[in-house]
N, CA, C and O atoms as a printed pandas DataFrame, in Angstrom:
     atom_number atom_name residue_name chain_id  residue_number  x_coord  y_coord  z_coord
0              1         N          MET        A               1  -12.186   85.147   42.492
1              2        CA          MET        A               1  -10.933   85.298   43.216
2              3         C          MET        A               1  -11.164   85.873   44.606
3              4         O          MET        A               1  -10.596   85.390   45.585
4              5         N          LYS        A               2  -12.019   86.929   44.691
5              6        CA          LYS        A               2  -12.229   87.530   45.998
6              7         C          LYS        A               2  -12.973   86.579   46.934
7              8         O          LYS        A               2  -12.794   86.639   48.150
8              9         N          ASN        A               3  -13.823   85.688   46.362
9             10        CA          ASN        A               3  -14.505   84.720   47.215
10            11         C          ASN        A               3  -13.512   83.738   47.834
11            12         O          ASN        A               3  -13.660   83.346   48.992
12            13         N          ARG        A               4  -12.510   83.347   47.068
13            14        CA          ARG        A               4  -11.483   82.461   47.614
14            15         C          ARG        A               4  -10.699   83.156   48.719
15            16         O          ARG        A               4  -10.370   82.548   49.738
16            17         N          TRP        A               5  -10.406   84.429   48.508
17            18        CA          TRP        A               5   -9.668   85.194   49.512
18            19         C          TRP        A               5  -10.485   85.308   50.793
19            20         O          TRP        A               5   -9.953   85.092   51.882
20            21         N          LEU        A               6  -11.763   85.642   50.680
21            22        CA          LEU        A               6  -12.626   85.731   51.866
22            23         C          LEU        A               6  -12.751   84.379   52.549
23            24         O          LEU        A               6  -12.760   84.299   53.778
24            25         N          SER        A               7  -12.847   83.336   51.770
25            26        CA          SER        A               7  -12.931   81.994   52.335
26            27         C          SER        A               7  -11.655   81.645   53.100
27            28         O          SER        A               7  -11.717   81.053   54.177
28            29         N          PHE        A               8  -10.503   82.010   52.545
29            30        CA          PHE        A               8   -9.233   81.751   53.224
30            31         C          PHE        A               8   -9.142   82.540   54.533
31            32         O          PHE        A               8   -8.709   82.009   55.556
32            33         N          VAL        A               9   -9.551   83.804   54.493
33            34        CA          VAL        A               9   -9.560   84.625   55.716
34            35         C          VAL        A               9  -10.492   83.991   56.744
35            36         O          VAL        A               9  -10.157   83.921   57.927
36            37         N          GLY        A              10  -11.657   83.530   56.299
37            38        CA          GLY        A              10  -12.595   82.864   57.203
38            39         C          GLY        A              10  -12.007   81.615   57.825
39            40         O          GLY        A              10  -12.204   81.362   59.014
40            41         N          LEU        A              11  -11.282   80.826   57.030
41            42        CA          LEU        A              11  -10.628   79.622   57.557
42            43         C          LEU        A              11   -9.604   79.991   58.621
43            44         O          LEU        A              11   -9.565   79.381   59.689
44            45         N          CYS        A              12   -8.775   80.988   58.330
45            46        CA          CYS        A              12   -7.756   81.421   59.309
46            47         C          CYS        A              12   -8.404   81.917   60.594
47            48         O          CYS        A              12   -7.958   81.576   61.689
48            49         N          LEU        A              13   -9.450   82.718   60.464
49            50        CA          LEU        A              13  -10.150   83.226   61.650
50            51         C          LEU        A              13  -10.826   82.102   62.426
51            52         O          LEU        A              13  -10.865   82.132   63.656
52            53         N          THR        A              14  -11.358   81.114   61.714
53            54        CA          THR        A              14  -11.983   79.969   62.374
54            55         C          THR        A              14  -10.958   79.198   63.205
55            56         O          THR        A              14  -11.242   78.798   64.334
56            57         N          VAL        A              15   -9.779   78.994   62.648
57            58        CA          VAL        A              15   -8.719   78.297   63.382
58            59         C          VAL        A              15   -8.321   79.095   64.623
59            60         O          VAL        A              15   -8.181   78.533   65.709
60            61         N          VAL        A              16   -8.140   80.402   64.459
61            62        CA          VAL        A              16   -7.759   81.250   65.598
62            63         C          VAL        A              16   -8.849   81.223   66.673
63            64         O          VAL        A              16   -8.553   81.050   67.855
64            65         N          CYS        A              17  -10.106   81.395   66.264
65            66        CA          CYS        A              17  -11.214   81.372   67.235
66            67         C          CYS        A              17  -11.290   80.037   67.955
67            68         O          CYS        A              17  -11.473   79.991   69.171
68            69         N          THR        A              18  -11.151   78.956   67.209
69            70        CA          THR        A              18  -11.225   77.625   67.817
70            71         C          THR        A              18  -10.107   77.431   68.832
71            72         O          THR        A              18  -10.352   76.947   69.937
72            73         N          VAL        A              19   -8.895   77.799   68.473
73            74        CA          VAL        A              19   -7.759   77.651   69.392
74            75         C          VAL        A              19   -7.984   78.484   70.656
75            76         O          VAL        A              19   -7.767   78.000   71.767
76            77         N          LEU        A              20   -8.418   79.733   70.488
77            78        CA          LEU        A              20   -8.655   80.589   71.658
78            79         C          LEU        A              20   -9.769   80.045   72.539
79            80         O          LEU        A              20   -9.667   80.082   73.765
80            81         N          ILE        A              21  -10.824   79.543   71.926
81            82        CA          ILE        A              21  -11.924   78.966   72.708
82            83         C          ILE        A              21  -11.435   77.761   73.497
83            84         O          ILE        A              21  -11.751   77.632   74.680
84            85         N          VAL        A              22  -10.673   76.883   72.869
85            86        CA          VAL        A              22  -10.156   75.696   73.562
86            87         C          VAL        A              22   -9.226   76.107   74.699
87            88         O          VAL        A              22   -9.339   75.588   75.809
88            89         N          VAL        A              23   -8.318   77.025   74.435
89            90        CA          VAL        A              23   -7.360   77.448   75.468
90            91         C          VAL        A              23   -8.092   78.062   76.666
91            92         O          VAL        A              23   -7.846   77.683   77.811
92            93         N          PHE        A              24   -8.990   79.011   76.395
93            94        CA          PHE        A              24   -9.678   79.682   77.502
94            95         C          PHE        A              24  -10.693   78.776   78.189
95            96         O          PHE        A              24  -10.983   78.966   79.370
96            97         N          SER        A              25  -11.240   77.787   77.468
97            98        CA          SER        A              25  -12.180   76.856   78.090
98            99         C          SER        A              25  -11.496   75.904   79.056
99           100         O          SER        A              25  -12.108   75.442   80.020
100          101         N          LEU        A              26  -10.232   75.611   78.799
101          102        CA          LEU        A              26   -9.517   74.651   79.633
102          103         C          LEU        A              26   -8.598   75.326   80.643
103          104         O          LEU        A              26   -8.009   74.654   81.490
104          105         N          GLU        A              27   -8.472   76.638   80.562
105          106        CA          GLU        A              27   -7.632   77.398   81.495
106          107         C          GLU        A              27   -8.345   77.527   82.836
107          108         O          GLU        A              27   -9.575   77.505   82.899
108          109         N          SER        A              28   -7.578   77.661   83.889
109          110        CA          SER        A              28   -8.148   77.867   85.219
110          111         C          SER        A              28   -9.035   79.108   85.217
111          112         O          SER        A              28   -8.698   80.115   84.593
112          113         N          SER        A              29  -10.157   79.038   85.908
113          114        CA          SER        A              29  -11.144   80.120   85.904
114          115         C          SER        A              29  -10.556   81.466   86.308
115          116         O          SER        A              29  -10.935   82.498   85.753
116          117         N          ASP        A              30   -9.647   81.466   87.256
117          118        CA          ASP        A              30   -9.095   82.740   87.724
118          119         C          ASP        A              30   -8.114   83.356   86.718
119          120         O          ASP        A              30   -7.775   84.533   86.834
120          121         N          LYS        A              31   -7.659   82.575   85.736
121          122        CA          LYS        A              31   -6.721   83.094   84.739
122          123         C          LYS        A              31   -7.415   83.580   83.466
123          124         O          LYS        A              31   -6.798   84.248   82.636
124          125         N          VAL        A              32   -8.696   83.246   83.314
125          126        CA          VAL        A              32   -9.434   83.637   82.121
126          127         C          VAL        A              32   -9.853   85.096   82.264
127          128         O          VAL        A              32  -10.457   85.469   83.270
128          129         N          PRO        A              33   -9.536   85.933   81.263
129          130        CA          PRO        A              33   -9.923   87.349   81.360
130          131         C          PRO        A              33  -11.435   87.506   81.342
131          132         O          PRO        A              33  -12.132   86.813   80.601
132          133         N          SER        A              34  -11.933   88.411   82.155
133          134        CA          SER        A              34  -13.361   88.675   82.224
134          135         C          SER        A              34  -13.734   89.701   81.174
135          136         O          SER        A              34  -13.067   90.725   81.028
136          137         N          VAL        A              35  -14.793   89.426   80.451
137          138        CA          VAL        A              35  -15.238   90.341   79.399
138          139         C          VAL        A              35  -15.855   91.589   80.021
139          140         O          VAL        A              35  -15.504   92.714   79.664
140          141         N          ALA        A              36  -16.759   91.380   80.938
141          142        CA          ALA        A              36  -17.440   92.490   81.617
142          143         C          ALA        A              36  -17.805   92.004   83.013
143          144         O          ALA        A              36  -18.975   91.771   83.316
144          145         N          GLY        A              37  -16.791   91.852   83.857
145          146        CA          GLY        A              37  -16.979   91.268   85.179
146          147         C          GLY        A              37  -17.985   91.982   86.048
147          148         O          GLY        A              37  -18.519   91.384   86.982
148          149         N          TRP        A              38  -18.259   93.233   85.774
149          150        CA          TRP        A              38  -19.197   94.001   86.568
150          151         C          TRP        A              38  -20.646   93.710   86.185
151          152         O          TRP        A              38  -21.565   94.085   86.913
152          153         N          LEU        A              39  -20.858   93.047   85.051
153          154        CA          LEU        A              39  -22.207   92.707   84.613
154          155         C          LEU        A              39  -22.621   91.344   85.137
155          156         O          LEU        A              39  -21.792   90.441   85.253
156          157         N          PRO        A              40  -23.907   91.190   85.455
157          158        CA          PRO        A              40  -24.366   89.837   85.800
158          159         C          PRO        A              40  -24.256   88.937   84.571
159          160         O          PRO        A              40  -24.435   89.393   83.442
160          161         N          PHE        A              41  -23.969   87.694   84.791
161          162        CA          PHE        A              41  -23.812   86.704   83.722
162          163         C          PHE        A              41  -22.691   87.061   82.747
163          164         O          PHE        A              41  -22.781   86.746   81.561
164          165         N          SER        A              42  -21.642   87.713   83.232
165          166        CA          SER        A              42  -20.542   88.111   82.347
166          167         C          SER        A              42  -19.880   86.897   81.705
167          168         O          SER        A              42  -19.360   86.989   80.593
168          169         N          ASP        A              43  -19.896   85.763   82.396
169          170        CA          ASP        A              43  -19.342   84.537   81.823
170          171         C          ASP        A              43  -20.113   84.159   80.563
171          172         O          ASP        A              43  -19.519   83.773   79.556
172          173         N          LYS        A              44  -21.418   84.269   80.622
173          174        CA          LYS        A              44  -22.250   83.930   79.455
174          175         C          LYS        A              44  -22.022   84.926   78.319
175          176         O          LYS        A              44  -22.063   84.549   77.147
176          177         N          ILE        A              45  -21.783   86.187   78.656
177          178        CA          ILE        A              45  -21.494   87.197   77.643
178          179         C          ILE        A              45  -20.191   86.838   76.922
179          180         O          ILE        A              45  -20.091   86.971   75.702
180          181         N          GLY        A              46  -19.199   86.382   77.687
181          182        CA          GLY        A              46  -17.941   85.951   77.092
182          183         C          GLY        A              46  -18.138   84.783   76.139
183          184         O          GLY        A              46  -17.575   84.767   75.044
184          185         N          HIS        A              47  -18.942   83.798   76.558
185          186        CA          HIS        A              47  -19.241   82.659   75.686
186          187         C          HIS        A              47  -19.949   83.137   74.424
187          188         O          HIS        A              47  -19.590   82.740   73.315
188          189         N          PHE        A              48  -20.955   83.989   74.594
189          190        CA          PHE        A              48  -21.717   84.515   73.471
190          191         C          PHE        A              48  -20.799   85.212   72.468
191          192         O          PHE        A              48  -20.880   84.943   71.269
192          193         N          LEU        A              49  -19.935   86.096   72.940
193          194        CA          LEU        A              49  -19.051   86.856   72.051
194          195         C          LEU        A              49  -18.028   85.960   71.344
195          196         O          LEU        A              49  -17.758   86.136   70.157
196          197         N          ALA        A              50  -17.470   85.009   72.075
197          198        CA          ALA        A              50  -16.482   84.107   71.470
198          199         C          ALA        A              50  -17.111   83.280   70.354
199          200         O          ALA        A              50  -16.524   83.118   69.285
200          201         N          TYR        A              51  -18.301   82.761   70.609
201          202        CA          TYR        A              51  -18.945   81.925   69.607
202          203         C          TYR        A              51  -19.595   82.753   68.500
203          204         O          TYR        A              51  -19.812   82.244   67.401
204          205         N          ALA        A              52  -19.909   84.018   68.772
205          206        CA          ALA        A              52  -20.367   84.909   67.696
206          207         C          ALA        A              52  -19.221   85.126   66.711
207          208         O          ALA        A              52  -19.430   85.105   65.498
208          209         N          ALA        A              53  -18.021   85.333   67.226
209          210        CA          ALA        A              53  -16.844   85.470   66.359
210          211         C          ALA        A              53  -16.614   84.176   65.581
211          212         O          ALA        A              53  -16.282   84.206   64.396
212          213         N          LEU        A              54  -16.791   83.051   66.252
213          214        CA          LEU        A              54  -16.623   81.764   65.583
214          215         C          LEU        A              54  -17.671   81.587   64.486
215          216         O          LEU        A              54  -17.340   81.168   63.376
216          217         N          GLY        A              55  -18.924   81.900   64.785
217          218        CA          GLY        A              55  -19.987   81.778   63.782
218          219         C          GLY        A              55  -19.740   82.671   62.574
219          220         O          GLY        A              55  -19.949   82.258   61.433
220          221         N          PHE        A              56  -19.299   83.888   62.830
221          222        CA          PHE        A              56  -18.987   84.828   61.750
222          223         C          PHE        A              56  -17.870   84.272   60.870
223          224         O          PHE        A              56  -17.967   84.287   59.643
224          225         N          SER        A              57  -16.810   83.782   61.512
225          226        CA          SER        A              57  -15.668   83.261   60.745
226          227         C          SER        A              57  -16.037   81.979   59.998
227          228         O          SER        A              57  -15.585   81.765   58.873
228          229         N          LEU        A              58  -16.850   81.130   60.616
229          230        CA          LEU        A              58  -17.298   79.918   59.922
230          231         C          LEU        A              58  -18.130   80.274   58.692
231          232         O          LEU        A              58  -18.012   79.635   57.646
232          233         N          GLY        A              59  -18.970   81.295   58.827
233          234        CA          GLY        A              59  -19.774   81.740   57.694
234          235         C          GLY        A              59  -18.920   82.295   56.564
235          236         O          GLY        A              59  -19.210   82.061   55.390
236          237         N          LEU        A              60  -17.867   83.033   56.914
237          238        CA          LEU        A              60  -16.945   83.527   55.882
238          239         C          LEU        A              60  -16.256   82.364   55.179
239          240         O          LEU        A              60  -16.145   82.336   53.954
240          241         N          TRP        A              61  -15.804   81.421   55.965
241          242        CA          TRP        A              61  -15.079   80.281   55.412
242          243         C          TRP        A              61  -15.975   79.457   54.493
243          244         O          TRP        A              61  -15.587   79.114   53.376
244          245         N          ARG        A              62  -17.152   79.149   54.965
245          246        CA          ARG        A              62  -18.038   78.259   54.220
246          247         C          ARG        A              62  -18.995   79.001   53.293
247          248         O          ARG        A              62  -19.874   78.387   52.688
248          249         N          ARG        A              63  -18.829   80.323   53.177
249          250        CA          ARG        A              63  -19.548   81.174   52.229
250          251         C          ARG        A              63  -21.029   81.320   52.520
251          252         O          ARG        A              63  -21.781   81.754   51.647
252          253         N          LEU        A              64  -21.466   80.977   53.701
253          254        CA          LEU        A              64  -22.819   81.238   54.195
254          255         C          LEU        A              64  -23.932   80.688   53.302
255          256         O          LEU        A              64  -24.992   81.303   53.194
256          257         N          HIS        A              65  -23.706   79.543   52.663
257          258        CA          HIS        A              65  -24.767   78.879   51.919
258          259         C          HIS        A              65  -25.651   78.138   52.916
259          260         O          HIS        A              65  -25.214   77.793   54.014
260          261         N          ARG        A              66  -26.882   77.902   52.525
261          262        CA          ARG        A              66  -27.818   77.248   53.454
262          263         C          ARG        A              66  -27.298   75.915   53.968
263          264         O          ARG        A              66  -27.427   75.617   55.155
264          265         N          SER        A              67  -26.718   75.120   53.099
265          266        CA          SER        A              67  -26.238   73.809   53.535
266          267         C          SER        A              67  -25.080   73.938   54.524
267          268         O          SER        A              67  -24.879   73.069   55.373
268          269         N          TYR        A              68  -24.322   75.030   54.408
269          270        CA          TYR        A              68  -23.173   75.210   55.288
270          271         C          TYR        A              68  -23.555   75.819   56.634
271          272         O          TYR        A              68  -22.801   75.705   57.600
272          273         N          ILE        A              69  -24.708   76.459   56.705
273          274        CA          ILE        A              69  -25.145   77.036   57.973
274          275         C          ILE        A              69  -25.329   75.936   59.005
275          276         O          ILE        A              69  -24.922   76.090   60.157
276          277         N          SER        A              70  -25.939   74.827   58.603
277          278        CA          SER        A              70  -26.116   73.713   59.547
278          279         C          SER        A              70  -24.762   73.129   59.946
279          280         O          SER        A              70  -24.581   72.711   61.090
280          281         N          GLU        A              71  -23.808   73.097   59.009
281          282        CA          GLU        A              71  -22.463   72.626   59.352
282          283         C          GLU        A              71  -21.810   73.552   60.374
283          284         O          GLU        A              71  -21.189   73.086   61.329
284          285         N          ALA        A              72  -21.948   74.859   60.174
285          286        CA          ALA        A              72  -21.344   75.825   61.090
286          287         C          ALA        A              72  -21.953   75.707   62.478
287          288         O          ALA        A              72  -21.236   75.737   63.478
288          289         N          LEU        A              73  -23.269   75.572   62.544
289          290        CA          LEU        A              73  -23.922   75.448   63.847
290          291         C          LEU        A              73  -23.583   74.117   64.513
291          292         O          LEU        A              73  -23.437   74.048   65.733
292          293         N          THR        A              74  -23.461   73.074   63.717
293          294        CA          THR        A              74  -23.057   71.777   64.271
294          295         C          THR        A              74  -21.639   71.852   64.826
295          296         O          THR        A              74  -21.364   71.329   65.906
296          297         N          TYR        A              75  -20.746   72.496   64.097
297          298        CA          TYR        A              75  -19.365   72.666   64.561
298          299         C          TYR        A              75  -19.339   73.417   65.889
299          300         O          TYR        A              75  -18.667   72.999   66.832
300          301         N          ALA        A              76  -20.072   74.525   65.957
301          302        CA          ALA        A              76  -20.102   75.330   67.185
302          303         C          ALA        A              76  -20.704   74.535   68.338
303          304         O          ALA        A              76  -20.210   74.603   69.463
304          305         N          LEU        A              77  -21.760   73.786   68.067
305          306        CA          LEU        A              77  -22.403   72.994   69.118
306          307         C          LEU        A              77  -21.493   71.875   69.615
307          308         O          LEU        A              77  -21.377   71.655   70.821
308          309         N          VAL        A              78  -20.856   71.176   68.698
309          310        CA          VAL        A              78  -19.944   70.091   69.092
310          311         C          VAL        A              78  -18.769   70.646   69.888
311          312         O          VAL        A              78  -18.358   70.053   70.885
312          313         N          LEU        A              79  -18.230   71.776   69.453
313          314        CA          LEU        A              79  -17.123   72.396   70.191
314          315         C          LEU        A              79  -17.579   72.820   71.580
315          316         O          LEU        A              79  -16.891   72.555   72.566
316          317         N          GLY        A              80  -18.731   73.474   71.667
317          318        CA          GLY        A              80  -19.235   73.935   72.962
318          319         C          GLY        A              80  -19.531   72.791   73.918
319          320         O          GLY        A              80  -19.140   72.835   75.084
320          321         N          VAL        A              81  -20.217   71.775   73.431
321          322        CA          VAL        A              81  -20.543   70.615   74.281
322          323         C          VAL        A              81  -19.267   69.872   74.649
323          324         O          VAL        A              81  -19.099   69.446   75.792
324          325         N          GLY        A              82  -18.370   69.717   73.684
325          326        CA          GLY        A              82  -17.106   69.030   73.962
326          327         C          GLY        A              82  -16.296   69.724   75.045
327          328         O          GLY        A              82  -15.748   69.073   75.935
328          329         N          MET        A              83  -16.226   71.028   74.967
329          330        CA          MET        A              83  -15.481   71.792   75.993
330          331         C          MET        A              83  -16.129   71.640   77.367
331          332         O          MET        A              83  -15.436   71.492   78.374
332          333         N          GLU        A              84  -17.452   71.678   77.402
333          334        CA          GLU        A              84  -18.141   71.535   78.690
334          335         C          GLU        A              84  -17.949   70.140   79.272
335          336         O          GLU        A              84  -17.856   69.982   80.490
336          337         N          LEU        A              85  -17.890   69.137   78.418
337          338        CA          LEU        A              85  -17.726   67.764   78.908
338          339         C          LEU        A              85  -16.337   67.504   79.480
339          340         O          LEU        A              85  -16.199   66.742   80.437
340          341         N          ILE        A              86  -15.301   68.128   78.906
341          342        CA          ILE        A              86  -13.946   67.846   79.401
342          343         C          ILE        A              86  -13.455   68.854   80.439
343          344         O          ILE        A              86  -12.405   68.643   81.046
344          345         N          GLN        A              87  -14.193   69.943   80.656
345          346        CA          GLN        A              87  -13.751   70.946   81.621
346          347         C          GLN        A              87  -13.529   70.405   83.037
347          348         O          GLN        A              87  -12.586   70.847   83.693
348          349         N          PRO        A              88  -14.347   69.473   83.544
349          350        CA          PRO        A              88  -14.088   68.973   84.902
350          351         C          PRO        A              88  -12.706   68.326   85.065
351          352         O          PRO        A              88  -12.174   68.290   86.175
352          353         N          PHE        A              89  -12.129   67.824   83.992
353          354        CA          PHE        A              89  -10.791   67.240   84.062
354          355         C          PHE        A              89   -9.703   68.308   84.201
355          356         O          PHE        A              89   -8.545   67.995   84.477
356          357         N          PHE        A              90  -10.093   69.576   84.005
357          358        CA          PHE        A              90   -9.156   70.687   84.101
358          359         C          PHE        A              90   -9.524   71.633   85.256
359          360         O          PHE        A              90   -9.105   72.790   85.277
360          361         N          GLY        A              91  -10.305   71.128   86.208
361          362        CA          GLY        A              91  -10.654   71.922   87.377
362          363         C          GLY        A              91  -11.744   72.941   87.139
363          364         O          GLY        A              91  -11.886   73.880   87.922
364          365         N          ARG        A              92  -12.506   72.786   86.095
365          366        CA          ARG        A              92  -13.612   73.700   85.774
366          367         C          ARG        A              92  -14.926   72.956   85.966
367          368         O          ARG        A              92  -14.934   71.737   86.138
368          369         N          THR        A              93  -16.017   73.672   85.940
369          370        CA          THR        A              93  -17.326   73.037   86.100
370          371         C          THR        A              93  -18.097   73.085   84.787
371          372         O          THR        A              93  -17.881   73.956   83.944
372          373         N          ARG        A              94  -19.002   72.121   84.643
373          374        CA          ARG        A              94  -19.858   72.080   83.454
374          375         C          ARG        A              94  -21.020   73.046   83.633
375          376         O          ARG        A              94  -21.456   73.317   84.752
376          377         N          SER        A              95  -21.515   73.559   82.511
377          378        CA          SER        A              95  -22.663   74.454   82.557
378          379         C          SER        A              95  -23.462   74.357   81.261
379          380         O          SER        A              95  -22.958   74.646   80.175
380          381         N          GLY        A              96  -24.705   73.947   81.402
381          382        CA          GLY        A              96  -25.590   73.907   80.246
382          383         C          GLY        A              96  -25.867   75.301   79.717
383          384         O          GLY        A              96  -26.083   75.490   78.520
384          385         N          GLY        A              97  -25.859   76.279   80.618
385          386        CA          GLY        A              97  -26.070   77.665   80.207
386          387         C          GLY        A              97  -24.973   78.149   79.279
387          388         O          GLY        A              97  -25.220   78.956   78.383
388          389         N          ASP        A              98  -23.764   77.660   79.491
389          390        CA          ASP        A              98  -22.657   78.024   78.602
390          391         C          ASP        A              98  -22.891   77.504   77.188
391          392         O          ASP        A              98  -22.608   78.197   76.210
392          393         N          VAL        A              99  -23.409   76.280   77.085
393          394        CA          VAL        A              99  -23.679   75.695   75.768
394          395         C          VAL        A              99  -24.757   76.503   75.047
395          396         O          VAL        A              99  -24.663   76.735   73.842
396          397         N          ILE        A             100  -25.773   76.929   75.785
397          398        CA          ILE        A             100  -26.828   77.747   75.180
398          399         C          ILE        A             100  -26.251   79.077   74.699
399          400         O          ILE        A             100  -26.550   79.527   73.593
400          401         N          ALA        A             101  -25.415   79.708   75.545
401          402        CA          ALA        A             101  -24.779   80.972   75.155
402          403         C          ALA        A             101  -23.885   80.770   73.936
403          404         O          ALA        A             101  -23.814   81.638   73.065
404          405         N          ASP        A             102  -23.204   79.629   73.872
405          406        CA          ASP        A             102  -22.359   79.318   72.723
406          407         C          ASP        A             102  -23.176   79.238   71.439
407          408         O          ASP        A             102  -22.826   79.848   70.429
408          409         N          LEU        A             103  -24.259   78.487   71.488
409          410        CA          LEU        A             103  -25.077   78.287   70.292
410          411         C          LEU        A             103  -25.761   79.588   69.859
411          412         O          LEU        A             103  -25.808   79.898   68.669
412          413         N          VAL        A             104  -26.282   80.337   70.813
413          414        CA          VAL        A             104  -26.924   81.611   70.480
414          415         C          VAL        A             104  -25.884   82.576   69.898
415          416         O          VAL        A             104  -26.184   83.318   68.964
416          417         N          GLY        A             105  -24.684   82.568   70.437
417          418        CA          GLY        A             105  -23.618   83.411   69.906
418          419         C          GLY        A             105  -23.261   83.035   68.474
419          420         O          GLY        A             105  -23.068   83.911   67.631
420          421         N          ALA        A             106  -23.172   81.744   68.198
421          422        CA          ALA        A             106  -22.850   81.296   66.831
422          423         C          ALA        A             106  -23.949   81.716   65.856
423          424         O          ALA        A             106  -23.663   82.147   64.739
424          425         N          ILE        A             107  -25.195   81.592   66.279
425          426        CA          ILE        A             107  -26.315   82.027   65.435
426          427         C          ILE        A             107  -26.224   83.528   65.190
427          428         O          ILE        A             107  -26.425   83.993   64.068
428          429         N          TRP        A             108  -25.921   84.281   66.239
429          430        CA          TRP        A             108  -25.804   85.732   66.109
430          431         C          TRP        A             108  -24.674   86.100   65.134
431          432         O          TRP        A             108  -24.840   86.989   64.300
432          433         N          GLY        A             109  -23.544   85.424   65.240
433          434        CA          GLY        A             109  -22.420   85.696   64.340
434          435         C          GLY        A             109  -22.785   85.437   62.887
435          436         O          GLY        A             109  -22.425   86.217   62.005
436          437         N          LEU        A             110  -23.498   84.342   62.633
437          438        CA          LEU        A             110  -23.946   84.041   61.273
438          439         C          LEU        A             110  -24.945   85.088   60.780
439          440         O          LEU        A             110  -24.902   85.491   59.617
440          441         N          CYS        A             111  -25.839   85.525   61.662
441          442        CA          CYS        A             111  -26.809   86.562   61.289
442          443         C          CYS        A             111  -26.113   87.881   60.973
443          444         O          CYS        A             111  -26.477   88.563   60.014
444          445         N          CYS        A             112  -25.124   88.239   61.766
445          446        CA          CYS        A             112  -24.367   89.478   61.504
446          447         C          CYS        A             112  -23.667   89.413   60.154
447          448         O          CYS        A             112  -23.642   90.398   59.416
448          449         N          LEU        A             113  -23.104   88.268   59.834
449          450        CA          LEU        A             113  -22.450   88.106   58.539
450          451         C          LEU        A             113  -23.467   88.211   57.411
451          452         O          LEU        A             113  -23.194   88.848   56.393
452          453         N          TYR        A             114  -24.618   87.605   57.575
453          454        CA          TYR        A             114  -25.670   87.675   56.562
454          455         C          TYR        A             114  -26.078   89.126   56.312
455          456         O          TYR        A             114  -26.199   89.553   55.163
456          457         N          ILE        A             115  -26.287   89.879   57.389
457          458        CA          ILE        A             115  -26.674   91.286   57.268
458          459         C          ILE        A             115  -25.555   92.090   56.603
459          460         O          ILE        A             115  -25.822   92.935   55.749
460          461         N          ALA        A             116  -24.317   91.833   56.986
461          462        CA          ALA        A             116  -23.182   92.548   56.394
462          463         C          ALA        A             116  -23.092   92.272   54.896
463          464         O          ALA        A             116  -22.850   93.190   54.112
464          465         N          ARG        A             117  -23.281   91.033   54.497
465          466        CA          ARG        A             117  -23.223   90.693   53.076
466          467         C          ARG        A             117  -24.365   91.339   52.302
467          468         O          ARG        A             117  -24.168   91.817   51.185
468          469         N          ARG        A             118  -25.548   91.354   52.886
469          470        CA          ARG        A             118  -26.683   92.008   52.220
470          471         C          ARG        A             118  -26.416   93.497   52.046
471          472         O          ARG        A             118  -26.718   94.072   51.000
472          473         N          LEU        A             119  -25.849   94.117   53.073
473          474        CA          LEU        A             119  -25.538   95.539   53.017
474          475         C          LEU        A             119  -24.491   95.834   51.940
475          476         O          LEU        A             119  -24.633   96.790   51.178
476          477         N          VAL        A             120  -23.449   95.018   51.881
477          478        CA          VAL        A             120  -22.410   95.198   50.861
478          479         C          VAL        A             120  -23.011   95.035   49.466
479          480         O          VAL        A             120  -22.719   95.833   48.575
480          481         N          ASN        A             121  -23.838   94.026   49.265
481          482        CA          ASN        A             121  -24.464   93.822   47.950
482          483         C          ASN        A             121  -25.369   94.993   47.588
483          484         O          ASN        A             121  -25.381   95.421   46.434
484          485         N          TRP        A             122  -26.118   95.514   48.534
485          486        CA          TRP        A             122  -26.985   96.660   48.295
486          487         C          TRP        A             122  -26.168   97.887   47.912
487          488         O          TRP        A             122  -26.527   98.618   46.990
488          489         N          LEU        A             123  -25.064   98.110   48.626
489          490        CA          LEU        A             123  -24.205   99.255   48.320
490          491         C          LEU        A             123  -23.570   99.121   46.936
491          492         O          LEU        A             123  -23.426  100.114   46.223
492          493         N          ARG        A             124  -23.192   97.911   46.554
493          494        CA          ARG        A             124  -22.615   97.680   45.231
494          495         C          ARG        A             124  -23.639   97.968   44.144
495          496         O          ARG        A             124  -23.326   98.618   43.147
496          497         N          LYS        A             125  -24.869   97.482   44.335
497          498        CA          LYS        A             125  -25.912   97.733   43.344
498          499         C          LYS        A             125  -26.194   99.226   43.236
499          500         O          LYS        A             125  -26.391   99.745   42.137
500          501         N          LYS        A             126  -26.214   99.905   44.355
501          502        CA          LYS        A             126  -26.471  101.343   44.354
502          503         C          LYS        A             126  -25.349  102.066   43.614
503          504         O          LYS        A             126  -25.608  102.979   42.831
504          505         N          GLU        A             127  -24.108  101.659   43.861
505          506        CA          GLU        A             127  -22.955  102.278   43.195
506          507         C          GLU        A             127  -22.987  102.014   41.694
507          508         O          GLU        A             127  -22.703  102.913   40.902
508          509         N          ASN        A             128  -23.330  100.790   41.295
509          510        CA          ASN        A             128  -23.394  100.451   39.876
510          511         C          ASN        A             128  -24.519  101.195   39.167
511          512         O          ASN        A             128  -24.378  101.546   37.996
512          513         N          SER        A             129  -25.620  101.440   39.846
513          514        CA          SER        A             129  -26.732  102.155   39.226
514          515         C          SER        A             129  -26.424  103.638   39.056
515          516         O          SER        A             129  -27.028  104.302   38.214
516          517         N          MET        A             130  -25.499  104.159   39.840
517          518        CA          MET        A             130  -25.124  105.561   39.739
518          519         C          MET        A             130  -24.144  105.790   38.590
519          520         O          MET        A             130  -24.005  106.915   38.111
520          521         N          ASN        A             131  -23.467  104.737   38.148
521          522        CA          ASN        A             131  -22.462  104.865   37.053
522          523         C          ASN        A             131  -23.087  104.740   35.720
523          524         O          ASN        A             131  -22.397  104.822   34.705
């Protein structure tokens, strides 16, 4: 039951992340909020963080099985490349660096989820051994 609940939460978060990524990718550059404008490559940091959230949510939705990891990365890559390809029609420029930041962010999000799940399982085993 709890796996279904986590999967549903992951699906909802994936939809929200996808919608936000599409909206901000197609919005005029001056209207997009800066994550850390004072840092060099802050645009790439924004891409990294957005796709890390997407990777994390995709992993929750698809339960982080090995076969689903490739699906999650494919989804993130197709979304990232797709956004870069259509951005010139919305007054934005294409950037291969953005696609790299997107993919690395998605990988990072999946890794964070993997570590979080391992930690939760370890804590559960420790708690059960104490009882």
